[in-house]
C-alpha positions in Angstrom: -24.0 157.8 -13.4 -21.5 157.2 -10.1 -24.8 157.4 -7.8 -27.0 155.2 -10.4 -24.0 152.5 -10.5 -23.0 152.5 -6.5 -27.2 151.8 -5.9 -26.2 148.1 -7.7 -22.8 147.7 -7.4 -20.9 145.4 -4.9 -17.2 146.5 -3.3 -15.9 143.8 -1.1 -13.1 142.9 1.2 -11.1 139.8 2.3 -8.0 139.2 3.7 -6.0 136.1 3.3 -5.8 135.6 7.3 -6.8 136.9 10.0 -4.7 136.1 13.0 -0.5 136.8 12.1 2.5 136.0 14.2 4.6 139.1 14.9 6.8 140.0 11.6 3.6 138.3 9.5 1.9 140.0 6.4 -1.3 139.3 5.0 -2.9 140.0 1.6 -5.9 142.1 1.3 -8.4 141.3 -1.9 -10.6 144.4 -3.0 -13.4 143.2 -5.7 -15.7 145.1 -7.5 -18.7 143.0 -9.4 -18.9 146.4 -11.8 -15.7 146.7 -14.4 -16.7 149.7 -16.0 -16.7 151.6 -12.5 -13.2 153.2 -13.7 -12.4 154.8 -10.0 -9.2 153.6 -7.5 -9.7 152.8 -4.0 -9.0 155.3 -1.4 -6.4 153.4 0.9 -5.2 155.8 2.6 -6.4 155.3 5.6 -5.0 151.8 5.6 -1.7 154.0 6.2 -2.5 154.1 10.3 -1.6 150.5 10.7 -0.3 148.7 8.0 2.4 149.4 5.4 1.8 148.9 1.8 4.5 146.6 0.3 2.9 145.5 -2.9 0.0 146.0 -4.5 -1.8 144.9 -8.6 -4.8 145.6 -10.0 -6.9 143.1 -12.3 -9.5 145.0 -14.4 -11.5 142.8 -15.5 -11.7 138.8 -14.3 -14.6 136.5 -15.1 -15.6 133.8 -12.8 -18.4 131.8 -12.9 -20.4 133.9 -15.2 -19.7 136.8 -13.4 -16.8 139.9 -14.0 -14.8 141.7 -11.4 -12.5 144.3 -11.0 -9.9 143.3 -8.3 -7.2 144.8 -6.7 -4.7 143.0 -4.3 -2.3 144.8 -1.5 0.1 143.3 0.5 -0.2 144.9 3.7 2.5 145.1 6.7 1.0 145.3 10.3 2.4 148.0 12.3 2.0 147.0 15.4 1.3 144.0 17.3 -2.8 143.3 18.9 -6.0 143.9 17.4 -6.0 146.1 14.2 -8.8 146.8 12.0 -8.9 147.7 8.4 -10.7 150.0 8.0 -13.9 151.0 5.9 -12.5 152.1 2.8 -14.0 154.3 0.0 -14.3 153.5 -4.0 -16.5 156.4 -5.0 -19.3 156.2 -3.2 -19.4 152.5 -2.2 -17.7 151.7 1.1 -16.5 148.3 2.0 -16.7 146.3 5.2 -14.3 146.8 8.1 -12.1 143.7 8.7 -10.9 142.6 12.6 -6.7 141.3 12.3 -5.4 140.0 15.4 -1.4 140.0 15.3 0.0 137.7 18.1 2.0 139.1 20.9 6.2 137.9 20.8 6.9 135.6 22.8 9.2 137.2 25.7 13.0 135.9 25.2 12.1 134.5 21.6 15.8 133.8 19.8 16.2 135.0 16.4 16.6 132.1 14.1 19.8 133.0 12.0 19.6 130.4 9.7 18.8 131.4 6.0 15.9 128.5 5.7 14.4 126.5 8.1 10.6 124.8 9.0 8.6 125.5 11.7 5.6 122.9 12.3 3.3 123.3 15.0 -0.1 121.4 15.6 -3.3 123.3 16.7 -3.3 120.8 19.7 -1.5 118.7 22.0 -3.9 116.0 22.9 -7.6 114.8 21.0 -9.8 112.1 20.7 -8.9 109.1 18.7 -10.7 109.7 15.3 -11.0 114.2 16.1 -9.3 116.7 14.0 -5.5 118.4 14.9 -4.5 121.1 12.2 -0.1 120.8 11.7 1.1 123.9 10.1 4.0 123.6 8.6 5.9 126.7 7.6 9.3 126.9 5.6 10.8 130.0 6.3 13.6 131.8 3.8 15.5 135.1 3.9 16.8 134.4 0.2 16.1 133.7 -2.8 15.1 130.1 -3.4 14.0 128.6 -7.0 10.9 127.0 -8.0 12.1 123.0 -7.8 11.7 123.0 -4.0 10.2 119.8 -3.0 8.5 118.8 0.8 8.6 115.4 1.2 5.1 113.9 1.9 3.6 113.8 5.1 2.6 110.2 6.1 1.8 109.4 10.0 1.1 105.4 10.7 -2.4 105.1 12.4 -3.4 108.2 11.3 -5.4 109.6 8.1 -4.0 112.6 6.6 -6.2 115.2 4.4 -4.1 118.0 2.4 -5.8 121.7 3.4 -5.9 122.9 0.5 -3.1 125.2 -1.4 0.3 126.2 -0.3 -0.2 130.2 0.9 3.1 132.3 0.2 3.5 135.9 2.5 6.2 137.5 4.1 7.0 138.0 7.4 9.7 139.7 9.2 11.5 138.2 12.4 13.8 140.4 14.6 14.0 142.8 11.7 14.6 140.1 9.3 12.6 139.8 6.2 11.4 136.7 5.1 9.6 134.7 2.8 7.4 132.1 3.8 5.3 129.3 2.3 2.7 127.7 4.4 1.2 124.2 4.1 -1.7 122.8 6.3 -3.0 118.9 7.0 -5.8 117.5 8.7 -5.0 114.6 10.9 -7.1 111.9 12.3 -5.5 109.3 14.7 -7.3 106.2 14.0 -6.1 104.4 17.2 -5.7 105.9 21.1 -2.0 106.1 22.7 0.8 108.6 21.4 1.0 109.3 17.8 4.6 110.4 16.2 4.6 113.1 13.9 7.9 112.3 11.2 10.2 115.2 10.1 9.1 116.5 6.5 12.5 117.3 4.9 12.2 120.2 2.2 15.4 120.2 -0.3 15.5 123.6 -2.8 17.9 125.5 -5.0 19.3 128.9 -3.5 18.7 131.6 -6.3 20.5 134.2 -4.3 22.9 135.0 -1.5 22.8 135.8 2.6 25.9 137.9 3.0 24.9 138.4 6.9 25.0 134.5 7.1 27.4 133.2 10.1 28.1 130.4 7.6 29.6 132.3 5.4 28.8 133.2 1.4 30.4 130.0 0.2 27.4 128.1 2.0 24.7 130.7 0.9 26.0 131.4 -2.9 23.5 130.3 -5.7 23.2 127.3 -7.0 23.8 125.6 -4.0 21.5 122.9 -2.6 20.1 122.9 0.7 18.1 120.8 2.5 16.5 121.4 6.1 14.1 118.8 8.1 11.2 119.8 10.8 11.0 118.6 14.4 9.5 115.4 15.2 6.2 116.5 16.9 4.0 113.7 19.5 0.6 114.1 19.8 -1.7 112.1 23.1 -4.5 110.5 21.5 -7.5 109.9 24.0 -10.2 106.6 23.6 -13.7 108.1 23.7 -14.8 109.3 27.1 -16.7 106.9 29.0 -20.0 109.2 29.1 -20.0 108.7 25.3 -23.5 106.2 24.3 -22.2 103.0 23.7 -24.0 101.5 20.9 -23.5 105.0 19.1 -21.2 105.7 16.1 -18.2 107.7 17.5 -18.6 111.3 16.1 -16.0 113.9 17.3 -16.6 117.6 15.6 -16.1 121.0 16.2 -19.6 121.5 14.9 -22.7 119.2 13.9 -25.9 120.5 12.5 -29.3 118.2 11.3 -32.0 119.3 9.2 -34.7 117.7 7.9 -37.2 118.8 5.1 -40.4 117.1 3.8 -42.4 118.0 0.5 -45.1 118.9 0.6 -44.5 120.2 4.4 -47.8 120.7 5.0 -48.6 117.1 7.0 -51.8 116.3 4.6 -51.3 114.1 1.8 -53.2 111.2 -0.6 -52.6 107.4 -0.9 -50.0 106.9 -3.5 -49.2 110.6 -3.1 -45.0 110.9 -3.4 -43.6 112.5 -0.2 -39.8 113.8 -0.8 -37.6 113.4 2.9 -34.3 114.9 2.7 -31.5 115.1 5.4 -28.7 117.5 5.6 -26.1 117.1 7.5 -23.4 119.6 8.2 -19.9 118.9 10.4 -16.6 120.2 11.0 -14.0 118.4 11.6 -14.4 115.1 10.0 -14.2 113.8 6.9 -16.8 112.0 4.5 -15.9 108.6 5.2 -16.6 108.7 9.1 -20.1 109.8 8.4 -22.8 107.5 9.1 -26.1 107.1 6.8 -28.9 108.2 8.8 -32.1 107.3 6.9 -33.8 103.7 7.7 -34.3 101.3 4.7 -37.7 100.9 5.8 -40.6 103.1 7.1 -43.6 101.1 8.8 -46.3 102.3 6.2 -44.7 103.4 3.4 -43.2 102.3 0.5 -39.7 103.7 0.0 -37.1 104.3 -2.7 -33.8 106.3 -1.6 -31.3 107.5 -3.7 -27.7 107.5 -3.2 -25.9 109.3 -0.2 -24.6 112.8 -1.7 -21.3 114.0 0.3 -19.7 117.5 -0.4 -16.4 118.1 1.2 -14.5 121.5 1.2 -10.9 122.1 2.7 -10.3 125.1 4.5 -7.1 126.5 6.5 -9.2 125.6 9.7 -9.9 122.3 9.0 -12.1 119.7 6.9 -16.1 121.1 6.0 -18.5 118.5 5.1 -22.3 118.2 4.3 -23.9 114.8 3.5 -27.9 114.9 2.0 -29.8 111.8 2.0 -33.1 111.6 -0.3 -35.4 109.4 0.0 -38.8 109.2 -1.5 -42.3 107.7 0.2 -45.6 106.6 -0.7 -48.2 106.3 2.0 -49.8 102.8 1.7 -53.2 103.9 3.1 -55.1 106.5 4.1 -54.9 107.4 8.2 -52.4 109.2 10.8 -48.9 108.0 10.3 -45.8 109.3 11.6 -42.2 109.3 10.6 -40.3 108.8 13.9 -37.8 111.4 15.4 -34.0 110.9 14.5 -31.3 111.4 17.6 -27.7 111.4 16.7 -25.1 112.0 19.3 -21.7 114.0 18.8 -19.0 114.9 20.9 -17.8 118.5 20.8 -14.4 119.0 20.7 -14.1 122.7 21.6 -16.3 122.3 24.7 -15.5 118.8 25.3 -19.0 117.4 25.9 -21.4 115.3 24.9 -24.2 116.6 22.2 -27.3 115.6 20.7 -27.9 116.4 16.9 -32.1 116.0 16.2 -35.0 115.9 13.7 -38.2 116.1 15.1 -41.0 113.9 14.6 -43.4 114.4 11.7 -47.4 113.5 11.9 -48.6 112.7 8.4 -52.0 112.8 7.8 -53.1 110.3 4.7 -56.6 111.4 3.5 -59.1 109.3 1.3 -60.0 110.9 -2.3 -63.2 109.9 -1.9 -63.2 109.4 -5.1 -66.1 106.7 -5.3 -68.3 108.3 -3.2 -68.8 111.7 -5.0 -69.2 110.7 -8.6 -70.2 113.0 -11.4 -71.9 113.0 -14.4 -68.5 113.8 -15.8 -66.6 111.1 -14.3 -69.4 108.6 -14.9 -69.1 109.1 -18.4 -65.8 109.3 -18.7 -66.5 105.5 -16.8 -68.7 104.1 -19.8 -65.8 105.5 -22.0 -63.0 103.4 -20.5 -65.1 100.1 -19.9 -66.4 100.3 -23.7 -62.2 100.4 -24.3 -61.9 97.7 -21.7 -64.4 96.0 -23.7 -62.9 96.5 -27.4 -59.0 95.7 -25.2 -60.8 92.2 -24.3 -61.8 91.3 -28.1 -58.8 91.9 -29.5 -56.7 90.0 -27.7 -59.3 86.8 -28.0 -58.8 87.0 -31.3 -54.8 87.7 -30.5 -55.1 84.7 -28.2 -56.8 82.7 -31.1 -54.5 83.4 -33.6 -51.5 82.4 -31.3 -53.3 79.1 -30.9 -53.7 78.1 -34.5 -49.6 79.2 -35.0 -48.6 77.4 -32.0 -50.2 73.9 -33.5 -47.7 74.1 -36.3 -44.4 74.0 -33.7 -43.0 71.2 -32.1 -43.8 70.4 -28.6 -40.6 71.2 -26.9 -38.8 74.5 -27.9 -34.8 74.5 -26.5 -35.1 77.6 -24.7 -32.7 80.6 -25.9 -29.5 81.4 -24.3 -29.0 83.8 -21.5 -27.2 85.9 -23.5 -29.6 86.2 -25.9 -32.2 87.2 -23.9 -29.8 89.5 -22.2 -28.9 91.3 -25.4 -33.1 91.4 -25.7 -33.1 93.7 -22.8 -31.5 95.7 -22.8 -32.3 96.4 -26.7 -35.3 97.2 -25.2 -34.0 99.3 -22.7 -32.3 101.6 -25.2 -35.6 101.7 -27.4 -37.5 102.7 -23.6 -34.9 105.5 -22.9 -34.7 106.6 -27.4 -38.4 107.2 -26.5 -38.7 108.2 -23.1 -40.5 105.9 -20.8 -39.4 106.0 -17.5 -41.7 102.9 -16.5 -40.6 100.8 -18.9 -36.6 102.0 -18.7 -36.9 101.4 -14.9 -38.9 97.4 -15.1 -36.1 96.5 -17.7 -33.4 98.0 -16.2 -34.2 96.1 -13.0 -35.0 92.9 -14.9 -31.6 93.6 -16.7 -30.1 93.7 -13.3 -31.5 90.7 -11.4 -30.7 88.3 -14.5 -26.9 89.3 -14.0 -27.0 89.6 -10.3 -26.1 93.5 -9.6 -27.0 95.2 -7.2 -27.8 98.5 -8.2 -27.1 100.6 -4.7 -23.4 99.4 -5.2 -23.3 99.9 -8.9 -24.2 103.5 -8.1 -21.3 104.1 -6.1 -18.7 103.0 -8.2 -20.5 103.9 -11.1 -20.7 108.2 -10.8 -22.9 108.2 -14.6 -25.2 105.9 -13.2 -26.1 107.4 -10.4 -26.9 111.1 -11.5 -28.8 109.0 -14.7 -30.9 106.7 -11.9 -31.8 110.0 -9.5 -33.3 111.7 -12.6 -35.2 108.5 -13.6 -36.3 108.5 -9.7 -37.5 112.1 -10.0 -39.2 111.7 -12.9 -41.2 108.6 -11.6 -42.1 109.4 -8.0 -42.5 113.7 -8.2 -45.3 115.0 -7.4 -45.6 116.9 -10.4 -45.2 115.0 -13.9 -41.7 115.9 -15.0 -40.3 115.0 -18.7 -37.6 112.4 -18.8 -34.3 112.4 -20.7 -33.4 108.7 -21.4 -30.1 109.7 -23.2 -28.3 109.8 -20.2 -29.5 106.2 -18.6 -28.6 104.4 -21.6 -25.0 106.1 -21.9 -24.8 105.4 -18.5 -25.6 101.3 -19.0 -23.1 101.8 -22.5 -20.3 102.9 -19.9 -20.7 100.6 -17.6 -20.8 97.7 -19.7 -17.4 99.3 -21.7 -15.6 99.3 -18.5 -16.6 95.5 -17.4 -15.0 94.7 -20.9 -12.1 96.7 -20.0 -11.4 95.1 -17.0 -13.4 91.6 -17.2 -11.5 90.6 -14.1 -12.8 92.9 -11.8 -16.6 91.3 -10.9 -19.4 93.7 -10.2 -21.3 93.9 -7.0 -23.8 91.6 -6.4 -27.7 91.8 -6.0 -27.2 90.5 -2.1 -23.9 91.5 -1.2 -23.0 89.4 2.0 
């Protein structure tokens, strides 16, 4: 039984931190994706380099449709230097070993006798403008605190500040005294060169226990007493962009950056009017999404272009900001022949090596071949053509009868008909758009939506930025219209997005929607 489970089960280990200061503890999480595997892990190998402070077991956890069994261990390193959490055994399963680095204690480091204090530090003392600096704020307390503790917000004039996730809590021994630590991290992006000052932060809390060893005396550390401590003021030197960076390029300082282009179909041979999907993915470490440029051109020679709004995905980790942007463009070749999508070049500054680097997407050569249907007609296609012309002739005959009827009817109407109000025309367009959406008619829906937007001087791209439902609906509509393969389209989502947009406009009449042609 255990052997068959071992073939399918996965047993993993991960730590909340892999670099520790002397005296700090870490949290080790062991996870098994087979909750019915009723075996406990063997943690005896940990005893060589770590002391087990506490442990807990969660036998069944359900996340994202998957079930797990999880063990959480609080470990205290026994020494400084490079340590290894060995591979741990659970039945026939083994976890991967983990490397842990415990920094060496600085010589002559004084012991802090304060029961509560703040330690703030930057990962660098100087950096380029708009580059990322990570500020770590640690609140140490050797006595218990109530949960009403509050840290003042971090605001820095001349810099953008992003919080890097939720606070982490752990324990640290400093000169034999056990401290609880609350750790917060912030990503700081200076916006101008010069010396930036990070003002002190204030932490206020209520003591929940006393500290008989405090030099201030028990009366000053008694339970219920309010305490308030401040961090130190920290200067940060901000340098302008280096002279070696291209003058006309957008300044991009980052730890890592990669650019990837994907074409579909990818064989390089297409037919006229066949849709090509061009997708560009930019991954970057050390910059938020607001700093990243759009890379795909609005117009490409030899193609009709349809661009979807840029998608941004931003993640905060302990090391800083990780951002991914995706640009999608649909291309339709206008004529047969050989054409080329030009290469894309993006300069950026590597803040780790302090060098200029280039990310690029190579040029793509496309062969647009003619289908040659007019030169190679088969009897089958000839018969179809005859039937097609018969249908066209019948349609023209019916159209002539309709025109005759309308002409006779028009003779009874006055010579001048007052124009319909714009509001009536707008409501008629919306009613027709609703019908097209209900009947799942993507081409009619797109045409009617464009007419309605032009009537009100609205700009679709600007609207999509402020209306996330419309952005999602337009992406699905474009996919149904321009995808190489036929796709079913559900118009309910588009009509729902338009309805929401109208309701928001009525609720706030003072805020005008973006114009069709913004300045």
